[in-house]
Structure formats: C-alpha cells, structure tokens
C-alpha positions as CSV (number, residue, x, y, z in Angstrom):
1,M,8.1,1.0,-12.8
2,D,11.5,2.6,-13.4
3,T,10.7,5.8,-12.2
4,P,12.9,7.0,-9.4
5,H,12.0,6.0,-6.0
6,T,10.7,8.6,-3.4
7,D,9.8,7.4,0.2
8,I,6.1,7.6,1.5
9,S,7.7,9.7,4.6
10,A,9.7,12.1,2.4
11,P,9.3,15.5,3.6
12,M,8.3,16.6,-0.2
13,V,5.4,14.1,0.2
14,I,4.3,14.8,4.0
15,N,4.4,18.5,3.2
16,I,1.5,18.3,0.4
17,P,-1.9,19.9,1.7
18,I,-4.6,18.1,2.0
19,K,-8.0,19.5,0.8
20,E,-10.2,16.7,2.4
21,S,-13.1,15.5,0.0
22,N,-15.0,13.9,2.8
23,E,-15.6,11.2,0.4
24,A,-17.4,7.9,2.3
25,L,-15.6,4.7,3.2
26,V,-17.3,2.0,1.5
27,S,-16.9,-1.8,1.8
28,I,-15.7,-3.8,-1.1
29,D,-18.0,-6.9,-0.1
30,G,-19.9,-8.2,-3.0
31,H,-17.5,-6.2,-5.3
32,I,-14.1,-7.4,-5.1
33,D,-12.3,-10.6,-3.5
34,Y,-10.7,-10.5,-0.5
35,G,-8.7,-12.8,2.0
36,P,-8.8,-13.2,5.4
37,P,-7.9,-10.2,7.7
38,P,-4.3,-9.5,7.5
39,E,-1.4,-8.9,10.2
40,S,-4.0,-9.0,13.2
41,P,-7.6,-10.0,13.8
42,L,-7.9,-6.4,14.9
43,T,-8.2,-5.4,11.4
44,R,-11.5,-7.3,10.9
45,A,-13.9,-4.6,11.0
46,N,-11.7,-2.2,8.8
47,Y,-9.6,-3.8,6.2
48,K,-12.3,-4.4,3.6
49,L,-13.0,-0.5,3.5
50,L,-12.0,2.1,0.7
51,R,-13.0,5.3,-0.3
52,E,-15.7,5.1,-2.7
53,Q,-14.0,6.5,-5.6
54,V,-11.2,3.9,-5.0
55,L,-13.7,1.0,-5.2
56,V,-15.0,2.5,-8.6
57,K,-11.6,2.5,-10.0
58,L,-10.9,-1.0,-8.7
59,L,-13.7,-2.6,-10.5
60,K,-12.6,-0.9,-13.6
61,V,-9.1,-2.3,-13.1
62,E,-10.8,-5.8,-12.6
63,A,-12.8,-5.5,-15.9
64,G,-9.5,-4.7,-17.7
65,L,-7.8,-8.0,-16.8
66,P,-7.2,-10.9,-19.1
67,T,-10.3,-13.4,-19.0
68,G,-10.2,-15.5,-15.8
69,L,-8.3,-13.1,-13.5
70,K,-9.6,-11.3,-10.6
71,L,-8.3,-8.7,-7.9
72,R,-8.0,-10.0,-4.5
73,L,-7.8,-7.1,-1.6
74,Y,-4.9,-8.0,1.1
75,E,-5.7,-4.9,2.8
76,G,-7.7,-1.5,2.5
77,Y,-8.3,1.1,5.3
78,R,-6.2,0.7,8.4
79,S,-7.0,3.2,11.7
80,P,-4.1,5.1,12.7
81,S,-3.7,3.4,16.0
82,F,-3.3,0.1,14.2
83,Q,-1.2,1.5,11.8
84,Q,1.0,2.8,14.6
85,Q,1.0,-0.6,16.0
86,L,2.4,-2.0,12.6
87,F,4.9,0.7,12.7
88,I,6.2,-0.1,16.5
89,Q,6.3,-3.9,15.7
90,H,8.4,-3.3,12.3
91,M,10.8,-1.1,14.4
92,Q,11.3,-3.9,16.8
93,R,12.3,-6.4,13.9
94,V,14.7,-3.3,12.4
95,L,16.3,-3.2,15.9
96,S,16.4,-6.7,16.5
97,A,18.2,-7.0,13.1
98,E,20.4,-3.8,13.8
99,P,20.6,-3.0,17.5
100,K,23.1,-0.2,17.1
101,L,20.9,2.2,15.1
102,N,20.0,5.3,16.8
103,R,16.5,6.7,17.0
104,E,16.4,8.5,13.8
105,Q,18.1,5.7,12.0
106,S,15.6,3.3,13.4
107,Y,13.0,5.3,12.5
108,R,14.0,5.8,8.8
109,K,14.8,2.3,8.3
110,T,11.2,1.4,9.5
111,A,9.3,3.9,7.6
112,L,10.7,2.5,4.3
113,L,8.1,-0.4,4.4
114,V,5.4,0.8,7.2
115,A,4.1,4.3,6.9
116,P,4.5,6.2,10.2
117,T,1.6,8.0,11.7
118,E,3.7,11.0,13.0
119,T,7.3,12.5,12.0
120,I,10.0,11.8,14.4
121,D,9.1,15.1,16.1
122,G,5.8,13.9,16.8
123,K,3.7,16.0,14.1
124,P,0.9,14.0,13.0
125,L,1.0,12.4,9.6
126,S,-1.6,10.9,7.0
127,P,-0.3,7.4,6.3
128,P,-1.8,6.3,2.9
129,H,-3.6,3.0,4.4
130,S,-5.4,5.4,7.1
131,T,-6.6,7.7,4.2
132,G,-8.6,4.9,2.8
133,G,-7.1,5.8,-0.4
134,A,-4.6,3.1,-0.4
135,V,-4.8,-0.6,-1.2
136,D,-2.7,-3.8,-0.7
137,I,-3.7,-6.0,-3.7
138,E,-2.9,-9.5,-5.8
139,I,-4.3,-11.0,-8.9
140,I,-5.9,-14.3,-8.3
141,D,-6.9,-17.0,-11.3
142,S,-10.1,-18.7,-11.9
143,K,-9.5,-21.2,-8.9
144,G,-8.7,-18.2,-6.5
145,K,-5.1,-19.0,-6.4
146,V,-3.0,-15.9,-6.2
147,L,-0.7,-15.5,-9.5
148,D,3.2,-16.0,-9.1
149,F,4.6,-12.6,-8.0
150,G,7.9,-14.1,-6.4
151,M,6.9,-13.7,-3.0
152,E,3.2,-13.4,-1.1
153,V,2.2,-10.2,0.2
154,K,1.6,-11.5,3.6
155,D,5.3,-12.6,3.9
156,W,6.4,-8.8,3.4
157,H,8.3,-8.8,7.0
158,K,10.1,-12.0,6.1
159,V,11.8,-11.6,3.0
160,S,14.5,-9.2,2.0
161,N,13.6,-5.3,1.1
162,G,14.8,-5.8,-2.3
163,L,12.3,-8.8,-3.1
164,C,9.4,-6.5,-2.3
165,C,10.5,-3.8,-4.8
166,S,8.3,-3.5,-7.8
167,N,11.3,-3.6,-10.1
168,C,12.8,-6.5,-8.4
169,A,15.1,-8.6,-10.9
170,D,15.9,-11.5,-8.8
171,I,12.5,-13.3,-9.4
172,S,11.3,-15.4,-12.5
173,L,10.1,-13.9,-16.0
174,R,6.7,-14.9,-14.8
175,A,6.9,-13.3,-11.8
176,Q,8.4,-9.9,-13.3
177,N,5.3,-10.2,-15.9
178,N,2.8,-10.5,-13.1
179,R,4.2,-7.6,-11.3
180,L,4.0,-5.5,-14.5
181,L,0.3,-6.9,-15.3
182,L,-0.8,-5.7,-12.4
183,A,1.1,-2.3,-12.2
184,S,-0.1,-1.6,-15.6
185,A,-3.6,-2.2,-15.0
186,M,-3.6,-0.1,-11.7
187,L,-1.6,2.6,-13.4
188,K,-4.0,2.9,-16.2
189,E,-6.8,4.1,-13.9
190,G,-5.1,6.5,-12.0
191,F,-3.2,4.8,-9.2
192,V,0.0,5.4,-8.1
193,N,2.5,2.4,-6.8
194,Y,4.9,2.6,-3.8
195,T,7.9,1.1,-5.8
196,R,9.3,-0.4,-2.3
197,E,6.2,-2.4,-2.1
198,W,5.1,-4.3,-5.6
199,W,1.5,-4.6,-4.4
200,H,0.8,-1.2,-2.7
201,F,-1.2,1.3,-4.8
202,S,-2.8,4.5,-4.1
203,Y,-5.3,7.2,-5.1
204,G,-6.1,10.4,-3.7
205,D,-3.5,10.4,-0.8
206,Q,-0.4,12.7,-0.5
207,Y,1.8,10.0,-2.3
208,W,-0.4,9.9,-5.2
209,A,-0.6,13.9,-5.1
210,Y,3.2,13.8,-5.4
211,S,3.4,11.2,-8.0
212,T,0.9,12.9,-10.2
213,E,2.0,16.4,-9.2
214,A,-1.4,17.4,-8.2
215,S,-1.5,20.5,-6.1
216,H,-3.2,18.6,-3.2
217,A,-4.4,15.6,-1.6
218,V,-7.9,15.0,-1.5
219,Y,-7.8,12.3,1.2
220,G,-6.8,12.8,4.7
221,R,-6.5,10.4,7.5
222,I,-9.7,9.3,9.0
223,E,-9.5,8.4,12.7
C-alpha cells in the first residue's frame, strides 16, 4: 500500500512485452456477486467477464475473507471501444475543470484515472480492463451492503483524486481498515493494486507484469 506509485500509462508499463496466453473469458455468474452494469448500459454484455484464472483467484480471495463477507464485482472486462469512450468522457471533465490544459497535459491528467487505448501519438495500447485481467471490486456484508470504504466506486468521477487513492488518510479509520482488508486479500492471491484507485486490481496484464517484475504480460487486449 505504501510502495511508490507508477501510472498505468507510464512508458515502463506500456513497453512491457505481451505474450498472449489465449486464456478464455468466462462469466462470473453463479460464482461471484455483482452489481448492476456500471457507467453505461453498453457494458451489460461484458462487465461480468474475466479471464478464467482471474475468476479462480477471486474465488480464493473470497474464501479467505472473514465470515459473512463476500466480494462484489463492480466491473471486469471492457471492450476497447467502450474504454475509449470512458477516456474521452473523462477528458471532457478534466478540460471542463481546467480549460487551459493543452492536448498533452489533458491526455496525461485523464490517464491518471482512465487508462488510454492508444498513446498520444496513436499507438494501440492494452488497457487493463480490456485484457480481462482487471477488476473493480468491493466487499459486501451478509446483507449485501458495501462496506465503508470512504466512498463508493460509482462515484469515482465525482470525488477528488486523493479520495480514490488506496492510502488516502482523509477517511475514517474503519474505511482505511476496509481498504487494507481488500488490498491484503487481493495481493495475497497474486493481484496488484493500481494505487490511484483502491478498488482496481489486476493479474496478468502489463501493470501486473511491471509490478511483479515479470518478464512479460500474459493478457493483451481483447477486441
């Protein structure tokens, strides 16, 4: 949780080679709880899909949680086309708040919270969610209520960037402990956390490869 942060779009991340495993996308239906389609109804067909080993690992995470607690998926796979829509929408929010930013500045600021589908020069990228290796995840109690994490994932674009950070200190001790509980459980099963977003974890993608010092990623983007 206190390790130095590296952005998803940083050169040392996006330049890591990908050796695609061709592992299938599978649905979490009947295995892991989930909420309604996030962001847009356009995600309905995809958001419950994950790479097979990611689902296996999530089931192990859930089995290790304290009694009465379960995981709830907010979002899994995103098509590159929808990921690009999210990027453009968030860039519009960024420019609305800071209209004097130039193209490069607005791109980089947008990329802090929404992974781009291409470099600023147009080179295709493999955003974590578009690989099927990334999950936005929460913990719920026995009544299906999300634990107190200091904010809800669905409000990521309405709150400050600082509040989204995994190690945010401006939240209650209970919320801090719940973020730590989630992170500890996920990291134990081999996931890595994107520390600008306490809810985002991935396995097998370039960010995972960078964070674990693996020689290559095993999941690339799926069209």
